[in-house]
N, C-alpha and C positions, 0 to 999 in steps of 0.2 A: 402797337407797342405797349399801350397802357395795359391791355389785357395780359401780355407777357409779363410785364412788371408785377402786376397783381398776383399772377399765378406763382411766380418765383418767390415773392414775399410771403405768400401763404403756405408754400410747400417746403421752403428751406428756412429753417430757423437757425440763425447764427449762434454759435456758442458764446457763452458769457463768462466773464471772469469771476462771477459769483460762486462758482463751484470750484474755485482754486485756480492754480496756474493752468494755462492752456497747453495741451500737448502740441507737438509739432504738427500733427494732422489737423487739430482744431484751428491752429493758427493759420495754416495754409488754406483751410476751408473758409475761414473768415476773410482772408485776402481775396480769394476767388469770388466769394459772394459779393463783397464790396466792389470788386472790379466789374463784375457782371452788372450790378445795379448802376454803376457809374456810366457804363457803356449804354445801357438801356435809357437812362435819363438823357444822355446826349442825343441818341437816336429819336427819342420821343420829341424833343425840342425841334430837331431837324424835320421830323414828320409834320409837326404843327406849322413850321415855317413854309414847307412845301405846299401844304393845304391852303394857307393864307395867300401865298404867291399865286397859286392857280386861281383862287377866287378873285384876287385883284386883277389878274389877267383877263378873266371872264368879264369882269365889270368894265374894263377899259376897252374891250373889243366887242363891239355890237354884233359882229358876225359870228362870234364864238357860240352863242346860243343856237343860231341856225345850223352851224357846223356840227355841234354835238347833239342837237335836238334835245337839249336839256338846259333849262334856264336856272338861274340862281334861286328863283322861287321853288322850282322842282327840287333842287338840292336841299333847301331849307325845310321843305315839307317832308322829304325823305328822312332828314336828320331828326325831326321832331317825332316821326312815326316809327323810328327804329325800336326794336325790342332791346331793352337793357336789362 
């Protein structure tokens, strides 16, 4: 979700009032742009909560590591080694 937000912010530049009054198209464009960013922010927070919930579930269930064959140390190491 963060990558989607970054791409939208970098590709779509909302119109500004510095160039005079906004046309109806520019006004609609700004509303759509702000709506999309608001939805993305909400979904980004939801995604973070789900990741934390899953991590806490893994920590509370000793059998989870055996079931997934993937420990929290493995997850942390993978996170640190990811290409950014």
